[in-house]
C-alpha positions as CSV (number, residue, x, y, z in Angstrom):
1,M,-162.6,-138.8,-38.7
2,Q,-165.1,-135.4,-39.2
3,L,-164.3,-131.7,-40.1
4,T,-166.4,-129.3,-39.8
5,L,-166.9,-126.9,-42.5
6,R,-164.9,-124.6,-40.9
7,D,-161.5,-127.1,-41.2
8,F,-162.6,-128.3,-43.9
9,F,-162.3,-125.1,-45.9
10,M,-158.8,-124.1,-44.5
11,R,-157.6,-127.4,-45.9
12,L,-159.1,-128.0,-49.0
13,N,-156.3,-125.3,-50.7
14,L,-153.7,-128.1,-48.8
15,V,-154.9,-130.5,-51.1
16,R,-153.0,-131.8,-53.8
17,G,-154.2,-130.8,-57.3
18,I,-156.8,-129.2,-56.6
19,G,-157.0,-125.5,-57.8
20,Q,-159.2,-122.6,-57.4
21,R,-162.0,-123.6,-59.8
22,T,-162.5,-127.1,-57.8
23,A,-162.6,-125.7,-54.8
24,N,-164.9,-123.2,-55.3
25,A,-167.5,-126.1,-57.1
26,C,-166.8,-128.1,-53.6
27,W,-167.9,-125.0,-51.7
28,R,-171.0,-124.6,-53.7
29,W,-172.2,-128.2,-53.9
30,L,-171.8,-128.4,-50.1
31,L,-174.3,-124.7,-50.4
32,I,-176.9,-126.5,-51.8
33,H,-176.6,-129.4,-49.0
34,P,-177.1,-127.4,-46.1
35,E,-177.7,-130.7,-44.1
36,I,-174.2,-131.6,-44.0
37,Q,-172.3,-129.8,-41.2
38,L,-169.6,-131.8,-40.9
39,V,-167.1,-133.7,-43.5
40,D,-166.5,-137.3,-43.9
41,S,-164.9,-139.7,-46.1
42,T,-168.5,-140.4,-47.0
43,V,-169.1,-137.1,-47.6
44,V,-165.7,-136.5,-50.1
45,T,-166.9,-139.9,-52.1
46,Q,-170.1,-138.0,-52.7
47,L,-168.8,-134.9,-53.3
48,A,-166.5,-136.2,-55.7
49,E,-168.8,-138.5,-57.7
50,A,-171.3,-135.5,-57.9
51,L,-168.4,-132.8,-59.1
52,G,-166.9,-135.7,-61.4
53,L,-163.8,-135.8,-60.2
54,N,-161.1,-138.4,-61.4
55,A,-159.4,-140.9,-59.1
56,T,-156.5,-138.9,-58.5
57,L,-158.1,-136.0,-57.3
58,T,-160.8,-138.1,-55.3
59,A,-157.9,-140.0,-53.6
60,A,-155.9,-137.1,-53.0
61,L,-158.9,-135.5,-51.2
62,Q,-159.6,-138.7,-49.1
63,L,-155.7,-139.2,-48.1
64,D,-154.8,-135.1,-47.7
65,L,-157.6,-134.0,-46.1
66,F,-157.5,-135.8,-43.1
67,S,-153.3,-136.6,-43.1
68,R,-151.5,-135.5,-40.3
69,E,-149.3,-133.7,-42.2
70,T,-152.2,-131.3,-43.5
71,N,-153.4,-131.3,-39.6
72,D,-149.7,-130.1,-38.6
73,T,-149.9,-128.0,-41.5
74,V,-153.2,-126.1,-40.7
75,T,-152.3,-126.2,-37.1
76,E,-148.8,-124.4,-38.1
77,N,-150.7,-121.6,-39.6
78,L,-153.0,-120.8,-37.0
79,T,-150.1,-120.0,-34.7
80,H,-149.0,-117.4,-36.9
81,S,-152.0,-116.1,-38.2
82,G,-155.5,-116.0,-38.0
83,C,-158.4,-117.7,-40.4
84,L,-161.0,-116.4,-42.0
85,T,-163.4,-118.9,-43.9
86,I,-166.5,-118.6,-46.1
87,A,-168.0,-120.6,-43.5
88,D,-167.2,-118.0,-40.7
89,A,-169.9,-115.5,-40.2
90,A,-167.4,-112.3,-40.2
91,Y,-166.5,-113.1,-43.9
92,P,-167.4,-110.2,-46.4
93,E,-170.2,-110.8,-48.2
94,Q,-169.7,-108.8,-51.0
95,L,-166.8,-111.2,-51.6
96,R,-168.4,-114.3,-50.7
97,E,-171.0,-113.1,-53.7
98,T,-168.1,-113.1,-56.5
99,Y,-167.5,-115.7,-59.0
100,A,-164.4,-117.3,-57.2
101,P,-164.5,-115.7,-53.7
102,P,-161.2,-117.3,-51.7
103,L,-162.7,-119.9,-49.1
104,A,-159.7,-119.5,-46.4
105,L,-158.0,-116.2,-45.6
106,Y,-155.0,-115.9,-43.4
107,F,-154.9,-112.9,-41.8
108,L,-152.4,-110.3,-39.8
109,G,-154.8,-107.3,-37.8
110,D,-158.0,-106.4,-37.0
111,L,-160.6,-108.1,-39.1
112,R,-163.4,-105.1,-38.1
113,R,-161.4,-103.3,-41.0
114,L,-163.7,-105.1,-43.3
115,R,-167.2,-103.4,-42.1
116,G,-168.1,-100.1,-43.8
117,P,-167.2,-99.0,-47.1
118,Q,-164.0,-100.1,-49.0
119,L,-162.6,-98.7,-52.0
120,A,-159.8,-100.3,-53.8
121,V,-156.6,-98.0,-55.0
122,V,-154.7,-99.7,-58.1
123,G,-152.4,-98.8,-60.0
124,S,-148.6,-98.2,-61.9
125,R,-146.1,-99.5,-59.5
126,H,-143.8,-96.8,-61.3
127,P,-145.6,-93.7,-60.7
128,T,-145.6,-90.1,-62.4
129,D,-144.9,-87.3,-60.1
130,Y,-148.6,-86.5,-61.7
131,A,-150.1,-89.7,-60.5
132,L,-148.5,-89.2,-56.5
133,R,-149.9,-85.7,-56.5
134,A,-153.6,-86.7,-57.8
135,M,-153.4,-89.1,-54.9
136,R,-152.7,-87.0,-51.8
137,Q,-155.2,-84.4,-53.8
138,L,-158.1,-87.2,-53.9
139,L,-157.8,-89.9,-50.9
140,P,-157.4,-87.6,-48.1
141,D,-160.7,-86.5,-47.8
142,V,-161.9,-89.9,-48.7
143,V,-159.7,-91.5,-46.2
144,E,-161.3,-88.9,-43.3
145,Q,-165.2,-89.6,-44.3
146,R,-164.3,-93.5,-42.7
147,V,-163.5,-95.2,-46.2
148,C,-161.3,-98.0,-45.5
149,L,-158.7,-98.1,-48.7
150,V,-157.8,-101.6,-50.0
151,S,-154.7,-102.2,-52.0
152,G,-152.0,-104.6,-52.6
153,L,-148.9,-103.4,-50.8
154,A,-147.2,-103.4,-54.2
155,Q,-144.5,-100.9,-55.2
156,G,-145.9,-97.3,-56.2
157,V,-149.1,-96.7,-55.9
158,D,-150.6,-99.4,-53.3
159,T,-147.5,-98.3,-51.4
160,L,-149.1,-94.8,-51.2
161,A,-152.6,-95.8,-50.8
162,H,-151.5,-97.2,-47.6
163,Q,-149.9,-94.6,-46.4
164,V,-151.9,-92.0,-47.4
165,A,-154.9,-94.0,-45.2
166,L,-151.8,-94.1,-42.1
167,A,-151.2,-90.6,-41.6
168,H,-154.7,-89.3,-41.7
169,R,-155.4,-92.0,-39.3
170,G,-157.9,-93.9,-41.3
171,T,-158.2,-97.6,-42.5
172,T,-156.4,-99.4,-45.0
173,I,-156.6,-103.3,-46.0
174,A,-153.9,-104.8,-47.6
175,V,-154.3,-108.4,-49.7
176,I,-150.7,-109.9,-50.8
177,G,-149.8,-112.6,-53.5
178,T,-147.6,-115.0,-50.8
179,G,-147.9,-116.2,-47.4
180,L,-148.0,-114.0,-44.5
181,D,-144.4,-114.3,-43.5
182,S,-143.4,-113.0,-47.0
183,C,-143.3,-109.1,-48.3
184,Y,-143.0,-108.5,-51.5
185,P,-141.7,-106.1,-52.4
186,A,-138.9,-106.4,-49.5
187,A,-138.4,-102.4,-49.2
188,N,-142.6,-102.6,-47.7
189,R,-141.3,-105.1,-44.8
190,E,-141.9,-102.0,-42.3
191,L,-145.0,-100.8,-43.8
192,M,-146.2,-104.4,-43.8
193,K,-145.4,-104.6,-39.8
194,I,-147.5,-101.2,-39.3
195,L,-150.7,-102.5,-41.0
196,A,-150.2,-106.3,-39.4
197,H,-150.4,-103.8,-35.8
198,Q,-152.9,-101.6,-37.0
199,Q,-154.6,-102.2,-39.9
200,L,-155.0,-105.5,-41.8
201,I,-153.6,-107.6,-44.2
202,L,-155.2,-110.2,-45.9
203,S,-153.6,-113.9,-47.8
204,E,-155.2,-116.4,-49.4
205,Y,-152.0,-118.3,-49.5
206,P,-150.5,-120.5,-46.4
207,W,-147.5,-119.1,-44.4
208,G,-144.4,-120.1,-46.3
209,T,-145.6,-119.4,-50.0
210,P,-143.4,-117.5,-51.8
211,G,-144.7,-115.1,-54.4
212,A,-145.7,-116.6,-58.2
213,R,-146.3,-115.2,-61.3
214,H,-149.9,-116.2,-61.3
215,H,-150.9,-115.2,-57.7
216,F,-151.0,-111.7,-58.1
217,P,-154.2,-112.0,-60.8
218,E,-155.5,-114.1,-58.6
219,R,-154.6,-111.3,-55.3
220,N,-156.3,-108.7,-57.6
221,R,-159.7,-110.4,-57.7
222,I,-160.1,-109.9,-53.7
223,I,-159.1,-106.8,-53.9
224,A,-162.1,-105.5,-56.6
225,G,-164.5,-108.3,-54.4
226,L,-163.8,-106.2,-51.0
227,S,-164.8,-103.0,-52.4
228,Q,-167.5,-101.7,-53.8
229,S,-165.5,-99.7,-56.3
230,V,-162.0,-99.6,-57.8
231,L,-160.1,-96.8,-58.5
232,V,-157.1,-96.8,-61.0
233,V,-154.6,-94.3,-60.7
234,E,-152.2,-94.9,-63.3
235,A,-152.0,-97.3,-65.4
236,A,-150.1,-98.2,-69.1
237,H,-151.3,-100.1,-71.9
238,R,-152.1,-103.7,-70.5
239,S,-151.5,-102.9,-67.0
240,G,-151.9,-105.6,-64.3
241,S,-154.1,-102.8,-62.2
242,L,-156.6,-103.1,-65.3
243,I,-156.7,-106.8,-64.4
244,T,-158.3,-105.7,-61.2
245,A,-160.6,-103.1,-63.0
246,N,-161.9,-105.9,-65.4
247,I,-162.9,-108.0,-62.2
248,A,-164.8,-105.4,-61.1
249,L,-166.4,-104.5,-64.1
250,Q,-167.3,-108.4,-64.5
251,E,-168.9,-108.4,-61.0
252,N,-170.9,-105.3,-61.8
253,Q,-168.7,-102.8,-59.7
254,N,-167.9,-99.2,-59.9
255,V,-164.6,-98.5,-62.1
256,L,-163.2,-95.0,-61.4
257,A,-160.4,-93.5,-62.5
258,V,-157.9,-90.3,-63.0
259,P,-157.2,-89.2,-66.3
260,G,-154.1,-88.1,-67.8
261,T,-152.4,-86.9,-70.4
262,I,-152.9,-88.1,-73.8
263,D,-149.2,-88.6,-74.7
264,G,-148.4,-90.3,-71.5
265,Q,-147.1,-93.9,-71.0
266,N,-148.9,-94.3,-67.6
267,S,-152.1,-92.4,-68.8
268,V,-153.0,-95.0,-71.8
269,G,-155.2,-97.4,-69.3
270,T,-156.9,-94.9,-67.4
271,N,-157.8,-93.1,-70.3
272,E,-158.7,-96.5,-72.1
273,L,-160.7,-96.9,-69.2
274,I,-162.8,-93.3,-69.3
275,L,-163.4,-94.1,-73.0
276,A,-164.7,-97.6,-72.5
277,G,-167.5,-96.1,-69.5
278,A,-165.3,-95.4,-66.1
279,K,-165.9,-92.5,-64.3
280,P,-163.1,-90.0,-64.7
281,I,-162.5,-88.9,-60.8
282,L,-161.8,-84.8,-60.8
283,N,-161.9,-84.4,-57.1
284,S,-162.5,-86.4,-54.2
285,E,-166.7,-85.9,-54.3
286,H,-166.6,-87.7,-57.7
287,I,-164.8,-90.6,-55.4
288,M,-167.7,-90.6,-52.4
289,E,-170.9,-90.2,-55.0
290,E,-170.0,-94.0,-56.1
291,L,-169.3,-95.4,-52.4
292,L,-172.4,-96.9,-50.0
293,V,-171.6,-93.8,-47.7
294,D,-174.9,-95.0,-45.6
295,K,-173.0,-98.1,-44.3
296,L,-170.8,-95.8,-42.0
297,P,-170.3,-96.7,-38.9
């Protein structure tokens, strides 16, 4: 049996014991072997030897990649959603160039949302009234200039970011940490349906995958990787939003932060980001200055 590169990348995350690091090593090995366009058992053996995979992982690759069970799982996923792999021309180049790009992204909605400038908007799941007022003041002008808002469909700041984009007839992308059949939090199920029909939802997890604690930092790297800049609206000390900001810094992307009061618990993280060099955002023009507006369609 031979697999196209697209098929290979759709199947790789279904192999037992293959994590993000090993999957990316497989992709990078194939990059330096452009003559390989079809993957069979011989190529898998060469790949495993080159990466120094142990006998257990090598056996899992040989068995799971070509099994009927894996084939059925891929078929089931494709009946529910689309799949964009790193081998596809439509895969976002900026995300491809990150340290650990997802090799396969399942999606519901319109892939055209990936075109043009993207702004990640992240923040507290329990924002203050100040944060909500700041978003309603800052984001409408950005949305109306055809900047797509990327967030994680979580409670709080994420939810309002998607809602602002919808209210102002803009575009938005939700990157979630479960399979596309799940919604977390459950209260956002109606919003998720709207985004699936009108916008774009992405997940690197196959249909039927429940949420797990480690999924959300992994999701954050995709949110940062899709975006030219990351706006942190409100974040407590050691907030999960700071993970996204730190990933953006590692990828040499702009980090923007809404300043808050010095005695506000939810402002500690954003104020510390500004102290460390993030750009303080006082109006929407400050955001637009950091985006590649020349990419507007």
